[in-house]
C-alpha positions as CSV (number, residue, x, y, z in Angstrom):
1,M,-5.8,-21.3,-15.1
2,M,-5.6,-20.9,-11.3
3,G,-3.4,-18.3,-9.7
4,R,-2.0,-18.3,-6.3
5,Y,-2.8,-15.2,-4.3
6,I,-0.9,-14.2,-1.1
7,F,-2.6,-12.2,1.6
8,Y,-0.4,-10.0,3.8
9,K,-1.7,-8.2,6.9
10,K,-0.5,-5.3,9.0
11,D,-2.8,-4.0,11.7
12,I,-6.1,-3.5,9.7
13,E,-4.5,-3.2,6.3
14,I,-4.5,-6.2,4.0
15,K,-2.5,-6.4,0.7
16,I,-3.0,-9.1,-2.0
17,F,-0.4,-10.2,-4.5
18,E,-0.5,-12.8,-7.2
19,K,2.5,-15.0,-6.4
20,N,3.7,-15.7,-9.9
21,A,3.3,-12.0,-11.1
22,T,5.1,-10.4,-8.1
23,D,8.8,-10.0,-7.8
24,P,10.2,-11.8,-4.8
25,V,12.2,-8.7,-3.9
26,E,8.9,-6.7,-3.7
27,L,7.4,-9.4,-1.4
28,K,10.5,-9.1,0.8
29,K,10.0,-5.3,1.0
30,I,6.4,-5.9,2.1
31,E,7.6,-8.2,4.9
32,N,10.3,-5.8,6.0
33,A,7.6,-3.1,6.2
34,G,5.9,-5.1,8.9
35,F,3.3,-7.1,6.9
36,M,2.9,-10.7,7.9
37,K,1.9,-13.4,5.4
38,M,-1.6,-14.7,6.4
39,I,-2.7,-17.2,3.8
40,V,-2.2,-18.3,0.2
41,I,-5.3,-19.0,-1.8
42,E,-5.6,-20.6,-5.3
43,A,-8.3,-19.0,-7.4
44,K,-9.0,-18.0,-11.0
45,T,-9.2,-14.3,-10.3
46,Q,-8.2,-11.9,-7.5
47,E,-11.9,-11.3,-6.9
48,A,-12.5,-15.0,-6.4
49,A,-9.5,-15.1,-4.0
50,I,-11.0,-12.3,-2.0
51,K,-14.3,-14.2,-1.7
52,E,-12.6,-17.3,-0.6
53,F,-10.6,-15.3,1.9
54,A,-13.8,-13.9,3.3
55,A,-15.3,-17.4,3.6
56,V,-12.2,-18.7,5.4
57,A,-12.3,-15.7,7.8
58,Q,-16.0,-16.3,8.6
59,D,-15.3,-20.0,9.3
60,R,-12.5,-19.1,11.7
61,L,-14.5,-16.3,13.4
62,G,-17.5,-18.5,14.0
63,P,-16.1,-20.5,17.0
64,L,-14.6,-17.3,18.5
65,R,-18.0,-15.5,18.2
66,E,-19.7,-18.5,20.0
67,F,-17.1,-18.6,22.7
68,T,-17.5,-14.8,23.3
69,Q,-21.3,-15.2,23.6
70,D,-20.9,-18.1,26.0
71,T,-18.4,-16.2,28.2
72,A,-20.6,-13.1,28.3
73,F,-23.6,-15.2,29.3
74,A,-21.7,-17.0,32.1
75,S,-20.3,-13.6,33.3
76,T,-23.8,-12.2,33.5
77,I,-25.1,-15.1,35.5
78,T,-22.1,-14.9,37.8
79,A,-22.6,-11.2,38.3
80,L,-26.3,-11.7,39.1
81,L,-25.5,-14.4,41.7
82,L,-23.0,-12.3,43.5
């Protein structure tokens, strides 16, 4: 049976909760402590949810990484020309 895992983030700290096994009051306390809900992932286990989260993060960071490399290259060329 698949569970729904909620990922919350505050600065560099990430907390994971199984939606059906966590009291809504506890989730509200987490939000009040400054954590923001990032993503909900369906998975069989928490470990599988973490792996899926890592894959999603890599997919989202790929374009940002490429953009950063392109910008750095363009800045280098511009600096050399000036």
